[in-house]
C-alpha positions as CSV (number, residue, x, y, z in Angstrom):
1,M,10.6,-10.8,8.0
2,D,7.3,-10.6,8.8
3,V,5.3,-12.9,11.8
4,R,4.4,-15.4,9.2
5,K,7.5,-16.2,8.2
6,V,8.8,-16.3,12.0
7,L,5.8,-19.0,12.6
8,R,7.0,-21.1,9.3
9,F,10.5,-20.9,9.8
10,K,9.6,-22.2,13.7
11,K,7.4,-24.6,12.4
12,D,9.9,-25.9,10.0
13,M,12.6,-26.1,12.8
14,D,10.5,-28.0,15.1
15,Q,9.6,-30.5,12.2
16,G,13.5,-31.0,12.1
17,L,13.7,-29.6,8.6
18,A,17.0,-27.9,7.5
19,W,15.7,-23.9,6.9
20,Q,18.7,-23.2,4.8
21,A,18.7,-26.1,2.4
22,F,14.8,-25.4,1.8
23,Y,14.8,-21.9,0.9
24,D,18.3,-21.2,0.1
25,P,19.6,-24.2,-2.2
26,Q,23.5,-24.4,-3.3
27,L,22.7,-25.2,-6.7
28,N,20.2,-23.7,-9.5
29,V,17.4,-25.9,-9.7
30,E,15.3,-25.8,-13.0
31,L,11.7,-26.7,-12.7
32,T,9.7,-27.8,-15.5
33,G,6.6,-26.0,-16.3
34,D,3.2,-27.7,-15.4
35,Q,1.0,-29.3,-17.6
36,V,-1.8,-27.3,-19.5
37,P,-4.4,-26.2,-16.6
38,S,-7.2,-27.6,-18.3
39,G,-7.7,-30.4,-20.9
40,R,-4.9,-32.7,-22.0
41,F,-2.7,-34.2,-24.8
42,E,-3.3,-37.1,-26.4
43,I,-1.5,-39.1,-29.2
44,V,-4.1,-39.8,-32.2
45,K,-3.6,-41.1,-35.5
46,V,-3.7,-38.7,-38.6
47,S,-4.0,-39.9,-41.9
48,N,-3.0,-37.7,-44.7
49,A,-1.8,-38.2,-48.2
50,G,-2.0,-42.0,-48.0
51,R,-0.2,-41.7,-44.7
52,T,-0.8,-42.2,-41.5
53,E,1.3,-40.7,-38.3
54,E,1.0,-40.3,-34.6
55,V,0.8,-36.7,-33.6
56,E,-0.1,-35.1,-30.5
57,T,-2.9,-33.4,-30.0
58,W,-4.6,-31.1,-27.4
59,V,-7.8,-32.4,-26.4
60,P,-10.2,-29.7,-24.0
61,P,-12.6,-30.6,-21.3
62,V,-15.9,-31.9,-22.1
63,M,-18.6,-29.1,-21.1
64,K,-21.8,-29.9,-19.3
65,A,-24.5,-31.2,-22.3
66,P,-26.9,-28.8,-23.5
67,G,-30.1,-28.4,-21.7
68,T,-28.5,-29.8,-18.7
69,H,-29.1,-27.3,-15.1
70,M,-26.3,-24.5,-15.1
71,P,-25.3,-23.4,-11.2
72,P,-27.5,-20.2,-10.9
73,K,-25.5,-16.3,-11.1
74,R,-23.1,-15.4,-8.7
75,N,-24.4,-12.9,-5.8
76,K,-22.6,-11.5,-3.2
77,F,-23.5,-14.5,-0.5
78,A,-22.2,-17.2,-2.9
79,A,-19.7,-17.9,-5.6
80,R,-20.4,-19.9,-8.6
81,A,-17.7,-21.9,-10.6
82,F,-16.3,-24.3,-13.3
83,I,-12.8,-26.4,-12.4
84,P,-11.3,-29.3,-15.0
85,D,-10.9,-32.8,-13.3
86,I,-7.3,-33.7,-14.3
87,G,-9.0,-37.2,-13.9
88,T,-11.8,-37.4,-16.2
89,N,-11.4,-34.2,-18.5
90,T,-14.6,-32.7,-17.8
91,Q,-15.7,-29.7,-16.4
92,V,-17.0,-30.0,-12.7
93,G,-19.4,-26.9,-11.7
94,N,-20.5,-26.1,-8.2
95,A,-22.7,-23.4,-6.9
96,S,-21.3,-22.4,-3.5
97,F,-17.4,-22.8,-2.1
98,L,-18.8,-25.9,0.1
99,E,-20.0,-27.4,-3.2
100,L,-16.4,-26.4,-4.7
101,K,-14.8,-28.2,-1.6
102,C,-16.9,-31.5,-2.2
103,A,-15.9,-31.7,-5.9
104,M,-12.2,-31.3,-4.7
105,H,-12.5,-34.0,-2.2
106,F,-13.8,-36.4,-5.1
107,M,-11.3,-35.2,-7.6
108,A,-8.6,-36.0,-5.2
109,N,-9.8,-39.5,-5.0
110,R,-8.2,-42.0,-7.2
111,R,-11.5,-44.6,-7.2
112,V,-13.6,-41.9,-8.9
113,T,-14.4,-42.5,-12.1
114,S,-17.0,-40.0,-12.8
115,I,-18.3,-36.9,-11.0
116,V,-21.7,-35.4,-12.3
117,D,-22.6,-32.1,-10.8
118,Q,-25.9,-30.4,-10.5
119,H,-27.8,-34.0,-11.3
120,S,-31.6,-34.5,-11.9
121,T,-34.5,-33.0,-9.9
122,Y,-36.4,-35.5,-8.4
123,E,-40.2,-34.9,-7.2
124,Y,-41.3,-35.9,-3.5
125,A,-44.7,-35.1,-1.3
126,D,-43.6,-33.4,1.6
127,E,-45.6,-34.2,5.2
128,N,-48.1,-31.9,3.9
129,G,-49.2,-33.5,1.1
130,E,-47.7,-30.6,-1.3
131,L,-45.7,-31.8,-4.4
132,R,-41.6,-30.4,-4.0
133,S,-38.5,-30.8,-5.7
134,H,-35.1,-31.4,-5.1
135,R,-32.0,-31.6,-6.9
136,I,-28.8,-33.6,-6.5
137,D,-25.8,-31.9,-6.2
138,F,-23.1,-34.6,-7.1
139,L,-23.6,-38.0,-8.7
140,I,-20.4,-40.1,-7.9
141,E,-18.9,-43.4,-9.7
142,F,-15.9,-45.4,-8.5
143,D,-14.4,-48.1,-10.4
144,S,-15.8,-50.8,-8.0
145,G,-19.5,-49.8,-9.6
146,L,-20.6,-48.1,-6.9
147,S,-22.7,-45.1,-7.4
148,L,-23.5,-42.2,-4.9
149,A,-25.6,-39.3,-5.0
150,I,-24.2,-36.5,-2.8
151,A,-26.4,-33.4,-1.1
152,V,-24.5,-30.7,0.1
153,K,-25.6,-28.2,2.7
154,S,-23.9,-26.7,5.7
155,E,-24.2,-28.3,9.2
156,D,-26.4,-25.2,10.4
157,R,-28.9,-25.4,7.4
158,V,-29.8,-29.7,7.3
159,D,-32.3,-29.2,10.5
160,P,-33.7,-26.2,9.0
161,A,-34.2,-27.0,5.1
162,G,-35.2,-30.8,6.3
163,L,-32.6,-32.4,4.4
164,D,-33.1,-35.4,6.4
165,K,-36.4,-36.0,5.0
166,I,-35.8,-34.8,1.9
167,V,-33.0,-37.6,1.4
168,K,-35.8,-40.0,2.7
169,H,-38.3,-39.1,0.7
170,I,-36.1,-39.3,-2.7
171,R,-33.4,-42.5,-1.8
172,P,-36.5,-44.3,-3.3
173,Q,-36.4,-43.1,-6.5
174,L,-32.7,-43.6,-7.0
175,S,-33.0,-46.9,-7.8
176,G,-31.1,-47.8,-10.9
177,V,-29.2,-44.2,-11.0
178,A,-27.2,-44.6,-7.8
179,D,-26.6,-47.3,-4.5
180,D,-27.1,-44.2,-1.9
181,L,-28.1,-40.9,-1.3
182,I,-25.4,-39.3,1.8
183,I,-25.4,-36.1,3.0
184,L,-21.9,-34.0,3.0
185,T,-21.7,-30.7,5.4
186,D,-18.9,-28.7,6.1
187,A,-18.0,-31.1,9.6
188,H,-16.8,-33.3,6.8
189,L,-15.5,-30.9,4.5
190,T,-13.2,-28.8,6.0
191,N,-10.6,-26.2,5.0
192,D,-8.1,-28.7,5.8
193,R,-8.9,-31.7,4.0
194,A,-9.5,-29.2,1.1
195,W,-6.2,-27.7,1.3
196,N,-5.1,-31.3,1.2
197,N,-7.2,-32.2,-1.9
198,Q,-6.3,-28.9,-3.9
199,S,-2.7,-30.1,-3.0
200,I,-3.2,-33.7,-4.7
201,I,-4.5,-32.2,-7.9
202,R,-2.2,-29.5,-8.2
203,A,0.5,-32.5,-7.7
204,R,-1.1,-34.5,-10.4
205,K,-0.8,-32.0,-13.3
206,A,2.7,-31.9,-12.4
207,R,3.6,-35.4,-11.6
208,K,6.9,-37.0,-12.3
209,E,7.0,-40.7,-13.0
210,D,10.8,-41.0,-12.1
211,D,10.5,-39.1,-9.0
212,C,7.5,-40.9,-7.8
213,E,9.6,-44.3,-8.3
214,T,12.4,-43.0,-6.3
215,L,10.6,-42.2,-3.6
216,R,9.2,-45.6,-3.6
217,A,12.2,-47.0,-3.5
218,I,13.3,-44.8,-0.1
219,I,10.2,-45.7,1.6
220,R,10.6,-49.3,0.8
221,D,12.0,-50.1,3.9
222,I,10.9,-47.3,6.2
223,H,8.5,-48.9,8.5
224,G,6.0,-47.0,10.9
225,S,5.4,-43.3,10.3
226,F,7.7,-40.5,9.5
227,N,7.7,-36.9,8.5
228,A,7.0,-36.5,4.6
229,Y,8.7,-33.3,4.6
230,E,12.4,-35.3,5.0
231,M,11.7,-37.5,2.1
232,T,11.2,-34.2,0.0
233,L,14.8,-33.3,1.0
234,R,16.2,-36.8,-0.7
235,L,15.5,-35.7,-4.1
236,P,17.0,-33.3,-6.3
237,S,14.6,-30.1,-5.4
238,V,12.2,-29.9,-2.4
239,A,9.4,-28.9,-5.1
240,A,9.7,-32.6,-6.8
241,G,10.0,-34.1,-3.6
242,E,6.8,-32.3,-1.9
243,T,5.2,-33.5,-5.6
244,A,5.7,-36.8,-5.4
245,I,4.5,-37.0,-1.7
246,W,1.3,-35.8,-3.0
247,C,1.1,-38.1,-6.1
248,L,1.8,-41.2,-3.8
249,L,-0.6,-39.9,-1.2
250,Y,-3.4,-40.0,-4.3
251,D,-2.3,-43.6,-5.3
252,G,-2.9,-44.4,-1.6
253,V,1.2,-45.3,-1.4
254,L,1.4,-43.2,1.8
255,K,-1.5,-42.6,4.5
256,M,-1.7,-39.5,6.7
257,V,-1.5,-40.2,10.6
258,R,-3.9,-37.1,10.9
259,P,-5.6,-36.9,7.5
260,D,-8.4,-34.5,9.0
261,R,-5.0,-31.7,9.5
262,R,-3.3,-30.0,6.8
263,L,0.1,-32.0,5.8
264,C,2.2,-29.0,6.7
265,D,0.9,-29.0,10.1
266,A,0.4,-33.0,10.7
267,P,3.5,-34.2,8.4
268,F,3.5,-37.6,9.6
269,V,2.6,-40.6,7.1
270,F,3.1,-44.2,6.8
271,V,3.3,-46.6,4.3
272,D,0.5,-48.8,3.0
273,R,2.5,-52.0,2.1
274,A,-0.3,-53.6,0.3
275,A,-0.9,-51.0,-2.2
276,L,3.3,-50.2,-2.5
277,H,4.0,-53.9,-3.5
278,S,1.2,-53.9,-6.0
279,G,3.0,-51.2,-8.4
280,Q,5.9,-52.1,-10.3
281,P,9.3,-52.1,-9.0
282,A,11.5,-49.2,-8.5
283,P,13.7,-48.8,-11.8
284,T,17.6,-47.7,-10.5
285,R,18.4,-44.2,-11.1
286,P,21.6,-42.7,-11.0
287,G,22.7,-41.9,-7.5
288,L,20.0,-44.0,-5.7
289,Q,22.3,-46.8,-4.4
290,S,24.1,-44.2,-2.3
291,G,21.1,-42.3,-1.0
292,C,18.8,-44.6,0.3
293,G,18.7,-47.8,-1.9
294,G,19.7,-51.4,-1.9
295,Q,22.4,-52.4,0.8
296,K,23.0,-48.7,1.9
297,A,19.1,-48.5,3.1
298,N,19.7,-49.3,6.9
299,Q,22.8,-47.1,7.0
300,S,21.0,-43.7,5.5
301,Y,17.9,-44.7,7.8
302,P,18.9,-42.9,11.2
303,S,19.6,-39.8,9.3
304,L,16.0,-39.2,9.0
305,R,16.0,-38.8,12.7
306,L,12.2,-40.3,13.3
307,E,12.7,-41.4,16.4
308,P,13.5,-37.8,17.7
309,L,10.2,-36.7,15.6
310,R,8.1,-39.2,17.1
311,M,9.3,-38.4,20.4
312,R,8.3,-35.1,19.8
313,E,5.0,-35.5,18.0
314,A,3.8,-37.8,21.5
315,V,4.7,-35.0,23.9
316,R,2.8,-32.7,21.7
317,T,-0.1,-35.3,21.9
318,A,0.3,-35.6,25.9
319,E,0.3,-32.0,26.4
320,R,-2.7,-31.4,24.3
321,S,-4.9,-34.0,26.2
322,A,-3.6,-32.7,29.8
323,A,-4.9,-29.2,28.2
324,M,-8.1,-30.5,27.3
325,A,-8.0,-32.5,30.6
326,I,-7.7,-29.3,32.6
């Protein structure tokens, strides 16, 4: 057992998880495979010999339109990549790791309906009157009709590049294209947020509605914050539980107490009652009443050991505050 496994073991113990139950299941659990890594399956109608039938057909992701700007070639300082967006079934390109984190940030947002990378180039006159141009990194559209243009730049390069002034010059030209132009830096697109967003994207590919509805029924009678990894032990397998947790975070039913940190480091979440009640009622599954549903919900609630977890989290918060004061 190396140092990483020891640290992971101690973290699980601090979170109140049964390590043996987590990593040494007593029963063999068969895990179903994920969906295709790119593209998606759709049911289409096919006519053949006078008969019409419905068949399942794979639809590849939509590539970038011909003639649009492509990311520059990879060099030793920056990576280039195309990643498929499962929501819009399009390929999203990025010219740097920071742009990749920005793309995943919006791919993990259920309100986003369209992500356009490397948007149009806009010309502007600088302070010396010279004509220059700047390309918008992303154009994001939301289901509310709001449209945002995104400029991505590392925090230490915003001032030297004069990006604030460039944004002021370009913003008037975006009338009818985007409602606003904002700057996102690595201060917002942190590695911890990217880890959470990537986990949501992966969970969406392996989403199982039955597991999500079971988890909805379990958390319906829980109030206050609780440990998300405690919930994973209530489903048939930990993998299925984690996938359901991430899917409910994507749906907005669950909210992270510390969204700026990785869920494995700050696992406390709470239930958004408005989002929970807006969904369809959870179906009754075998064994649900004996787990945490119906009349036995209040009886199984103490087994989650939420109060000790809250106390430990409060102690850690007080210790960090004391250390910062010193």
